[in-house]
N, C-alpha and C positions, 0 to 999 in steps of 0.2 A: 233547473236554474230557478223555476218558481218558489222550489221550496227552500232554498239558500235565502233567497231575498225573504222571505216570510220569515225566517227564521232571525235573519238580522232586525227586520221589521217589529218583531215581537220582542227581542233581544233591547232594541233602542229604547222603546216604550216600557218595557220594564226597568229600566235604568233611569227614565224620566220619572216614572211613578215612583220610585225607590226614592228619588231625592226630594219629588213634592213632599212627598207623605213625610218625608226626616225635617223639611221644613215649616210644616202643618203642624207638628209634635213637639217639634223644638230639639229634636235629636241629631244624632251625624253629624257630618260634619257644617251643616248649618249653625251648630252652637259656638263654632270657634269664633274667639276673639279676631275683630277686625285686622289686619295688618298695620302695625303702627306707622305713623309717616315717616319718611325717612329722614333722619337729621342732617340738618345743613348742618355741615364744618368749614367754618371761617378759620380762615390762618392771621394769626397778630405777627406781625416782628417789633417784637422790641428791643433790637439790637443798638438803637440810638436814645435808648432811655435812660442810659448814663446810672446813677443812682436808686431810680425807678425801676430795675429789671426785676429786683425779687417781689415788689408790690404790685406789677402788673400781673407777672404769673400765678400770683396769688389772686388778685380781683378775676381773672378770667378762669380759675379756679373753684373762686366761691361761686360764679354764673354755673360753671360745669357739673356743679354739685346740686344745683336746683333745678336747673332749667334740662328739660328731653328733647326738644326739638332744632337745637342749633346746639354747637361744642366750639368752643372757642380752643383752636390748637396752633404750639410755638411753629411758627413759618419754620420750613424747611426746603431745600432746594427740589425742584420740581415742581412746586404748586406756586398759585397765586399767592400775593400777597392783598389780602382783604383790609386789614386795617395796620397801619404805621404808626410807632406810638415813637416821639420823640422828648426830650427833656429841654426847658429853658426856663428864663428869671420869670416870667410873666403868671398870671393864673392857672389854672386848670380849664381845658377845654377842647371841645371835639367838635369836628368839622366832618359833618354827617353829609357823602354823597347820594347813597342809598340804604335800605336796611340793608346792614353788615358789611357795608363799606364806608370806609372815614380813616379819617387821620387824628389821634388823639394827643394832645400836650399836657405832658404833666409839669407843669408850671411849680416850680422851687416857691413862688411867694406863699400858699398854701399851706407848705410844710412850715416856712420861715414862721408862721403866724401859729403853727402848732397843730395843723387839721393831720387826720392820718391819711399815710401815703396809700395802703391799701383799700380804705373807703373811697379815695381821690381816683384809683385806678378802676375801682370795681364800678363807680360810679359813673365816670367817663366810658367805660367800655358800656353801660347802660343806655347813652346816647347814641351809640354805633347799633344798639339793639333796637332802637325804637323808641325808645323812653324819653318822654320830656323831666325838664328840671321841676319840681315840684314845690319847692320853699316854703315848707309847712314849718319847719322848725322842728320835725319830729324825727329822733334817731333811727328809730325801727324801719321809717322809709330811706330804702339808700339813696333814692330820687330826689331827696331833701337836700342834698348837697351840704354847705357849708352853712346855712341856716341852723342846722342841729347845733353848731358850736365845735369849738376844739376838743370838750369832752367825749364828744360821740367818737366810737371807732368803729361800731356797726360794719361791717363790708360786705352784708349778706340781702340780698332783694328780699322784699314782704313776700308773703301770699299773692297779693294786688300784682305787683310787676313782674312774678313770676307768671303769673297767667297771661298778663297782657302780652311778655316776650314769646310766651309758646303761642298764644294765640296770634300773632304777627307773623311766626315763622311754620306756622300749620297752613295760615290762610294762601304764604306767598305773597304778601301784602307789598306794596312797591311804597317803599317812605322816603322819601326825599325831604329831610329836615332843610337842609342848607347849613348855614353855620351857628354854632352854638358859643357863648363866651357862659364860663360858669363860675363859680366860686368853692368849687371843690365839691 
C-alpha cells in the first residue's frame, strides 16, 4: 500500500514539476492563447421597421463585421427580443434600457431630408451597443450621426467605436443610458 501511495505521490509531483517548468520556460500548454471571451448574442426584431427592414439588417451586419464581443442576430422564435425596431414619421432615435437592450425608431424625417437609411440604422444600433452621440460632423465617425451631413453614407463604426463596444461587452458593463433623441 505504501509503495502504491509513493508512486502516486511521485507521479503527481512529476506532473506538477512539468507544468511549472513549462510555465517558466514558456512552452507547452502554458503558451496557449487565452480563451476568447464569450460572444454575447443580441436578437433584434425588425418586423415593424416597414421600408427600413433591409437597412436595419445591413446596419446590424456592419456591426457584426467589425466587432467581436457582441453579435446582432435577427430574432427567431425561442429567443428573447433584445432590440425592437419600428418605423415612424419622426426623427430616428433609440431608447436604451440597458447595454444591449432597447428600442430603435427609424424615423422617416431623416430620410426625407436625404440621410442614408443604413447609416441611420447602424448609428441607432450603436446607441443600444452603448455609444453616445458625438456630433463632430466627421463622416468617418458613425456616432456623429446627422451632423456629418446628407452626403455622408459611411455606415460602419470606426476603430475607436469598435474598441469601445468590444470593451463594453468584454467587461460586462451595465449601461443604462435612458432615452436618446437623434438626428440620424
